[in-house]
All heavy atoms as an XYZ file, in Angstrom:
550
protein
N     -49.313    -12.260    -19.142
C     -48.203    -12.076    -18.223
C     -47.668    -10.652    -18.390
O     -47.342    -10.238    -19.526
C     -47.113    -13.094    -18.553
C     -46.047    -13.156    -17.513
S     -45.154    -14.701    -17.698
C     -43.912    -14.381    -16.518
N     -47.531     -9.887    -17.312
C     -47.115     -8.471    -17.460
C     -45.633     -8.339    -17.760
O     -44.824     -9.179    -17.362
C     -47.455     -7.869    -16.098
C     -47.478     -9.015    -15.149
C     -47.900    -10.213    -15.950
N     -45.307     -7.283    -18.425
C     -43.914     -6.987    -18.763
C     -43.227     -6.331    -17.555
O     -43.862     -5.640    -16.769
C     -43.852     -6.029    -19.959
C     -44.305     -6.632    -21.257
C     -43.164     -7.393    -21.911
O     -42.022     -7.174    -21.597
N     -43.507     -8.293    -22.809
N     -41.926     -6.557    -17.440
C     -41.162     -5.961    -16.364
C     -40.775     -4.535    -16.764
O     -40.165     -4.318    -17.806
C     -39.911     -6.788    -16.089
C     -39.017     -6.320    -14.944
C     -39.762     -6.374    -13.639
C     -37.775     -7.167    -14.884
N     -41.178     -3.579    -15.933
C     -40.877     -2.180    -16.220
C     -39.468     -1.832    -15.745
O     -39.169     -1.841    -14.557
C     -41.901     -1.291    -15.501
C     -41.720      0.161    -15.873
O     -41.116      0.446    -16.926
O     -42.171      1.015    -15.094
N     -38.584     -1.569    -16.679
C     -37.175     -1.284    -16.346
C     -36.843      0.186    -16.551
O     -35.667      0.553    -16.576
C     -36.251     -2.134    -17.219
O     -36.509     -1.838    -18.579
C     -36.449     -3.604    -16.925
N     -37.823      1.044    -16.696
C     -37.550      2.451    -16.986
C     -36.962      3.175    -15.792
O     -36.259      4.192    -15.964
C     -38.816      3.152    -17.428
O     -39.781      3.115    -16.395
N     -37.151      2.717    -14.578
C     -36.639      3.427    -13.400
C     -35.337      2.822    -12.886
O     -34.792      3.294    -11.880
C     -37.685      3.386    -12.272
O     -37.988      2.032    -11.969
C     -38.959      4.102    -12.680
N     -34.840      1.790    -13.527
C     -33.642      1.144    -13.041
C     -32.415      2.051    -13.081
O     -31.623      2.069    -12.153
C     -33.361     -0.122    -13.848
C     -34.253     -1.276    -13.464
C     -35.401     -1.234    -12.767
C     -34.021     -2.634    -13.798
N     -35.932     -2.482    -12.626
C     -35.116     -3.375    -13.252
C     -33.050     -3.320    -14.499
C     -35.218     -4.749    -13.390
C     -33.154     -4.683    -14.626
C     -34.236     -5.398    -14.078
N     -32.279      2.804    -14.143
C     -31.135      3.706    -14.262
C     -31.137      4.748    -13.143
O     -30.097      5.018    -12.535
C     -31.120      4.390    -15.618
C     -29.955      5.336    -15.871
C     -28.639      4.563    -15.868
C     -30.147      6.080    -17.192
N     -32.303      5.300    -12.868
C     -32.415      6.294    -11.787
C     -32.079      5.678    -10.430
O     -31.369      6.282     -9.626
C     -33.837      6.876    -11.774
O     -34.180      7.334    -13.057
C     -33.947      8.006    -10.756
N     -32.548      4.480    -10.211
C     -32.299      3.810     -8.928
C     -30.809      3.462     -8.787
O     -30.222      3.627     -7.707
C     -33.131      2.542     -8.821
C     -34.601      2.797     -8.665
S     -34.992      3.758     -7.197
C     -34.472      2.637     -5.935
N     -30.184      3.014     -9.834
C     -28.769      2.647     -9.772
C     -27.906      3.877     -9.545
O     -26.974      3.865     -8.727
C     -28.372      1.856    -11.043
C     -29.020      0.488    -11.046
C     -26.854      1.726    -11.122
C     -28.858     -0.265    -12.322
N     -28.194      4.935    -10.282
C     -27.400      6.161    -10.115
C     -27.586      6.761     -8.728
O     -26.627      7.227     -8.107
C     -27.771      7.175    -11.188
C     -27.344      6.791    -12.617
C     -27.813      7.846    -13.591
C     -25.834      6.615    -12.683
N     -28.798      6.763     -8.228
C     -29.030      7.298     -6.887
C     -28.358      6.403     -5.814
O     -27.881      6.917     -4.801
C     -30.521      7.444     -6.605
O     -31.149      6.184     -6.626
N     -28.329      5.090     -6.067
C     -27.652      4.205     -5.126
C     -26.152      4.507     -5.079
O     -25.568      4.563     -3.982
C     -27.884      2.761     -5.554
C     -27.177      1.744     -4.664
S     -27.101      0.111     -5.355
C     -26.042      0.411     -6.764
N     -25.539      4.703     -6.225
C     -24.113      5.047     -6.253
C     -23.868      6.385     -5.578
O     -22.872      6.536     -4.853
C     -23.589      5.091     -7.689
C     -23.266      3.725     -8.236
C     -23.827      3.312     -9.434
C     -22.433      2.860     -7.573
C     -23.538      2.064     -9.948
C     -22.127      1.609     -8.081
C     -22.694      1.222     -9.261
N     -24.743      7.346     -5.757
C     -24.588      8.645     -5.132
C     -24.680      8.518     -3.607
O     -23.865      9.087     -2.858
C     -25.627      9.615     -5.654
C     -25.590     11.011     -5.059
C     -24.292     11.718     -5.450
C     -26.781     11.812     -5.520
N     -25.652      7.785     -3.134
C     -25.804      7.600     -1.688
C     -24.638      6.817     -1.094
O     -24.114      7.168     -0.025
C     -27.149      6.891     -1.390
C     -27.222      6.428      0.037
C     -28.311      7.817     -1.724
N     -24.152      5.805     -1.780
C     -22.994      5.068     -1.298
C     -21.740      5.941     -1.257
O     -20.927      5.845     -0.338
C     -22.743      3.840     -2.161
C     -23.713      2.680     -1.962
C     -23.439      1.578     -2.960
C     -23.623      2.147     -0.546
N     -21.580      6.791     -2.241
C     -20.446      7.700     -2.252
C     -20.515      8.678     -1.073
O     -19.509      8.926     -0.413
C     -20.411      8.454     -3.583
C     -19.296      9.461     -3.671
C     -18.001      9.034     -3.867
C     -19.562     10.809     -3.555
C     -16.953      9.954     -3.943
C     -18.537     11.721     -3.626
C     -17.238     11.294     -3.823
N     -21.695      9.206     -0.820
C     -21.863     10.149      0.300
C     -21.605      9.450      1.631
O     -20.911      9.989      2.515
C     -23.249     10.793      0.247
C     -23.355     11.713     -0.965
C     -23.550     11.546      1.524
C     -24.754     12.225     -1.222
N     -22.123      8.238      1.809
C     -21.902      7.506      3.037
C     -20.420      7.201      3.223
O     -19.877      7.336      4.323
C     -22.761      6.223      3.059
C     -24.229      6.574      3.181
C     -22.327      5.279      4.165
C     -25.163      5.397      3.040
N     -19.772      6.818      2.150
C     -18.350      6.517      2.237
C     -17.557      7.755      2.614
O     -16.633      7.701      3.422
C     -17.857      5.932      0.905
C     -16.441      5.482      0.921
C     -16.092      4.336      1.588
C     -15.466      6.205      0.270
C     -14.767      3.896      1.597
C     -14.152      5.787      0.284
C     -13.804      4.639      0.968
N     -17.883      8.902      2.039
C     -17.195     10.148      2.355
C     -17.421     10.541      3.812
O     -16.496     11.040      4.479
C     -17.645     11.269      1.430
C     -17.236     11.086     -0.009
C     -15.743     11.104     -0.193
O     -15.048     11.875      0.449
N     -15.251     10.233     -1.033
N     -18.602     10.338      4.320
C     -18.889     10.660      5.705
C     -18.129      9.749      6.664
O     -17.637     10.193      7.705
C     -20.398     10.585      5.990
C     -21.245     11.691      5.375
C     -22.710     11.379      5.585
C     -20.868     13.020      5.981
N     -18.010      8.480      6.299
C     -17.253      7.564      7.161
C     -15.769      7.890      7.145
O     -15.089      7.820      8.178
C     -17.478      6.117      6.703
C     -18.788      5.545      7.134
C     -18.841      4.068      6.830
C     -20.037      3.441      7.442
N     -19.956      3.304      8.889
N     -15.245      8.265      5.983
C     -13.834      8.613      5.890
C     -13.534      9.909      6.649
O     -12.490     10.033      7.283
C     -13.417      8.751      4.398
C     -13.415      7.387      3.724
C     -12.039      9.368      4.250
C     -12.365      6.448      4.207
N     -14.442     10.854      6.624
C     -14.189     12.143      7.260
C     -14.167     12.048      8.782
O     -13.657     12.945      9.443
C     -15.238     13.158      6.823
O     -16.508     12.785      7.341
N     -14.689     10.984      9.351
C     -14.707     10.826     10.816
C     -13.422     10.234     11.347
O     -13.214     10.214     12.554
C     -15.892      9.953     11.235
C     -17.219     10.641     11.052
C     -18.359      9.756     11.506
C     -19.672     10.467     11.254
N     -20.800      9.630     11.652
N     -12.537      9.755     10.487
C     -11.279      9.166     10.921
C     -10.265     10.255     11.228
O     -10.219     11.285     10.547
C     -10.714      8.211      9.865
C     -11.447      6.930      9.771
N     -11.294      5.908     10.682
C     -12.365      6.488      8.872
C     -12.071      4.908     10.359
N     -12.735      5.225      9.250
N      -9.448     10.013     12.218
C      -8.369     10.933     12.554
C      -7.083     10.419     11.955
O      -6.581      9.359     12.344
C      -8.225     11.053     14.074
C      -9.428     11.735     14.701
O     -10.034     12.596     14.080
N      -9.762     11.346     15.920
N      -6.535     11.167     11.018
C      -5.272     10.798     10.397
C      -4.185     11.685     10.956
O      -4.391     12.858     11.262
C      -5.346     10.970      8.861
C      -6.318     10.046      8.210
C      -7.528     10.516      7.715
C      -6.020      8.704      8.069
C      -8.408      9.636      7.119
C      -6.895      7.835      7.463
C      -8.098      8.319      6.994
N      -2.984     11.109     11.103
C      -1.856     11.885     11.583
C      -1.360     12.791     10.494
O      -1.155     12.384      9.356
C      -0.752     10.941     12.062
C      -1.141     10.097     13.240
C      -1.341      8.729     13.092
C      -1.321     10.663     14.488
C      -1.718      7.941     14.178
C      -1.681      9.890     15.585
C      -1.867      8.539     15.425
O      -2.228      7.773     16.480
N      -1.102     14.047     10.860
C      -0.652     14.995      9.840
C       0.840     14.832      9.547
O       1.248     14.858      8.409
C      -0.947     16.432     10.301
C      -2.403     16.737     10.381
N      -3.198     16.805      9.254
C      -3.235     16.945     11.427
C      -4.456     17.066      9.612
N      -4.493     17.157     10.934
N       1.636     14.681     10.605
C       3.071     14.524     10.437
C       3.504     13.229     11.142
O       3.841     13.264     12.331
C       3.848     15.709     11.020
C       3.702     16.940     10.167
O       3.632     16.838      8.956
N       3.664     18.084     10.805
N       3.496     12.140     10.440
C       3.921     10.906     11.097
C       5.401     10.924     11.401
O       6.219     11.268     10.533
C       3.544      9.808     10.106
C       3.495     10.499      8.801
C       3.085     11.924      9.063
N       5.747     10.573     12.612
C       7.144     10.535     13.007
C       7.741      9.184     12.641
O       7.141      8.153     12.864
C       7.276     10.749     14.518
C       6.771     12.109     14.989
C       7.643     13.231     14.509
O       8.864     12.999     14.324
O       7.116     14.328     14.285
N       8.928      9.229     12.090
C       9.594      7.991     11.717
C      10.264      7.403     12.958
O      10.960      8.109     13.694
C      10.601      8.220     10.615
O      11.607      9.086     11.103
N      10.015      6.148     13.167
C      10.644      5.480     14.323
C      12.032      5.016     13.920
O      12.227      4.414     12.872
C       9.799      4.277     14.778
O       9.690      3.375     13.693
C       8.433      4.723     15.241
N      12.984      5.337     14.787
C      14.363      4.926     14.486
C      14.595      3.531     15.018
O      14.629      3.301     16.218
C      15.355      5.921     15.131
O      15.178      5.885     16.510
N      14.745      2.611     14.109
C      15.006      1.223     14.480
C      16.512      1.010     14.470
O      17.165      1.079     13.425
C      14.328      0.276     13.502
N      17.051      0.764     15.653
C      18.507      0.550     15.745
C      18.801     -0.929     15.498
O      18.265     -1.789     16.172
C      19.003      0.973     17.117
C      18.878      2.454     17.362
C      19.443      2.841     18.694
C      19.336      4.335     18.884
N      19.887      4.754     20.170
N      19.656     -1.157     14.539
C      20.031     -2.528     14.226
C      21.269     -2.901     15.027
O      22.214     -2.116     15.148
C      20.319     -2.703     12.725
O      21.360     -1.803     12.371
C      19.076     -2.410     11.895
N      21.253     -4.061     15.589
C      22.387     -4.547     16.355
C      23.435     -5.118     15.405
O      23.121     -5.868     14.489
C      21.949     -5.607     17.347
C      20.930     -5.153     18.406
C      20.468     -6.334     19.221
C      21.577     -4.094     19.292
N      24.686     -4.743     15.639
C      25.757     -5.221     14.802
C      26.129     -6.642     15.236
O      26.530     -6.853     16.365
C      26.967     -4.286     14.939
C      28.143     -4.658     14.094
C      28.074     -3.972     12.776
C      29.394     -4.194     12.075
N      29.203     -4.572     10.728
N      25.958     -7.571     14.321
C      26.303     -8.963     14.641
C      27.697     -9.250     14.138
O      28.038     -8.936     13.005
C      25.302     -9.905     13.973
C      23.883     -9.759     14.491
C      22.936    -10.709     13.791
O      23.302    -11.365     12.850
N      21.715    -10.744     14.273
N      28.488     -9.827     15.023
C      29.850    -10.150     14.621
C      29.860    -11.510     13.918
O      29.371    -12.510     14.439
C      30.764    -10.199     15.850
O      30.325    -11.202     16.717
N      30.383    -11.503     12.739
C      30.483    -12.731     11.940
C      31.949    -13.097     11.806
O      32.820    -12.224     11.832
C      29.834    -12.548     10.551
O      30.427    -11.397      9.961
C      28.335    -12.358     10.672
N      32.251    -14.376     11.675
C      33.669    -14.758     11.632
C      34.428    -14.229     10.410
O      35.646    -14.072     10.473
C      33.622    -16.284     11.612
C      32.217    -16.683     11.441
C      31.369    -15.494     11.678
N      33.743    -13.947      9.334
C      34.455    -13.495      8.156
C      34.687    -12.005      8.137
O      35.347    -11.473      7.269
C      33.730    -13.918      6.873
C      32.333    -13.440      6.792
C      31.891    -12.225      6.365
C      31.158    -14.181      7.174
N      30.526    -12.153      6.461
C      30.060    -13.343      6.943
C      30.958    -15.439      7.665
C      28.744    -13.764      7.210
C      29.662    -15.847      7.921
C      28.577    -15.015      7.683
N      34.190    -11.270      9.114
C      34.424     -9.824      9.119
C      35.861     -9.501      9.534
O      36.414     -8.496      9.116
C      33.446     -9.142     10.098
C      32.061     -9.033      9.534
C      31.127     -8.322     10.484
O      31.516     -8.083     11.643
O      30.010     -7.994     10.060
N      36.457    -10.328     10.358
C      37.813    -10.038     10.823
C      38.871    -10.587      9.870
O      40.030    -10.205      9.995
C      38.021    -10.660     12.216
O      37.762    -12.060     12.120
C      37.076    -10.042     13.229
N      38.500    -11.406      8.941
C      39.491    -11.986      8.029
C      39.510    -11.219      6.710
O      38.497    -10.657      6.278
C      39.145    -13.449      7.733
C      39.211    -14.338      8.953
C      38.834    -15.739      8.595
C      38.822    -16.638      9.830
N      38.364    -17.973      9.540
N      40.667    -11.188      6.075
C      40.787    -10.534      4.783
C      40.410    -11.549      3.716
O      40.984    -12.644      3.645
C      42.207    -10.046      4.569
C      42.387     -9.371      3.258
C      42.091     -8.073      2.987
C      42.902     -9.931      2.057
N      42.383     -7.794      1.694
C      42.868     -8.910      1.091
C      43.354    -11.207      1.706
C      43.280     -9.118     -0.204
C      43.772    -11.410      0.396
C      43.734    -10.376     -0.537
N      39.443    -11.212      2.907
C      39.048    -12.093      1.818
C      39.066    -11.324      0.527
O      38.865    -10.087      0.512
C      37.637    -12.679      2.048
O      36.722    -11.584      2.146
C      37.577    -13.521      3.286
N      39.305    -12.011     -0.548
C      39.279    -11.398     -1.845
C      38.339    -12.206     -2.712
O      38.451    -13.431     -2.803
C      40.678    -11.354     -2.470
C      40.710    -10.593     -3.751
C      42.139    -10.382     -4.227
C      42.150     -9.541     -5.472
N      43.496     -9.301     -5.970
N      37.396    -11.519     -3.358
C      36.433    -12.172     -4.210
C      36.855    -11.919     -5.648
O      37.048    -10.782     -6.061
C      35.016    -11.631     -3.957
C      34.633    -11.877     -2.517
C      34.016    -12.255     -4.910
C      33.349    -11.218     -2.098
N      37.013    -12.974     -6.396
C      37.369    -12.856     -7.799
C      36.120    -12.888     -8.649
O      35.401    -13.871     -8.674
C      38.296    -14.010     -8.222
C      39.679    -13.909     -7.605
C      39.993    -14.639     -6.469
C      40.636    -13.097     -8.164
C      41.242    -14.521     -5.897
C      41.889    -12.968     -7.612
C      42.202    -13.689     -6.487
O      43.425    -13.593     -5.922
N      35.877    -11.793     -9.291
C      34.741    -11.704    -10.204
C      35.228    -11.957    -11.623
O      36.399    -11.662    -11.962
C      34.108    -10.320    -10.127
C      33.467     -9.993     -8.772
C      32.983     -8.546     -8.782
C      32.341    -10.926     -8.472
N      34.387    -12.453    -12.499
C      34.850    -12.705    -13.880
C      35.263    -11.433    -14.589
O      36.144    -11.456    -15.434
C      33.597    -13.309    -14.550
C      32.764    -13.841    -13.441
C      33.047    -13.010    -12.260
N      34.670    -10.292    -14.234
C      35.041     -9.064    -14.909
C      36.367     -8.499    -14.395
O      36.978     -7.672    -15.065
C      33.933     -8.018    -14.736
C      32.586     -8.382    -15.378
C      31.546     -7.342    -15.055
C      32.747     -8.525    -16.881
N      36.822     -8.881    -13.207
C      38.028     -8.323    -12.673
C      39.270     -9.161    -13.015
O      40.373     -8.816    -12.636
C      37.929     -8.226    -11.145
O      37.849     -9.532    -10.582
N      39.100    -10.253    -13.748
C      40.236    -11.083    -14.138
C      41.030    -10.374    -15.234
O      40.479     -9.687    -16.075
C      39.746    -12.440    -14.633
C      39.104    -13.340    -13.583
C      38.574    -14.623    -14.244
C      40.105    -13.698    -12.499
N      42.350    -10.544    -15.231
C      43.121     -9.898    -16.300
C      42.850    -10.546    -17.662
O      42.567    -11.725    -17.741
C      44.578    -10.126    -15.871
C      44.508    -11.262    -14.920
C      43.125    -11.259    -14.286
N      42.962     -9.723    -18.671
C      42.687    -10.208    -20.034
C      43.858    -10.928    -20.641
O      44.978    -10.698    -20.447
C      42.253     -9.058    -20.942
C      40.924     -8.443    -20.514
C      40.633     -7.231    -21.376
C      39.816     -9.434    -20.669
């Protein structure tokens, strides 16, 4: 039964990674990226809630007198 020759595996694996890297770089270079993306101004609508018109006081444990 013949032995499996593995002497060229390293060369094949390294060349495969090199070719995949080159293909990936070529695919990335064909994309058009925006140089200065403009921020969209999202205007939030002010919702009126019933507790906004009332005066409330929240007692926190740290604000209590000693």
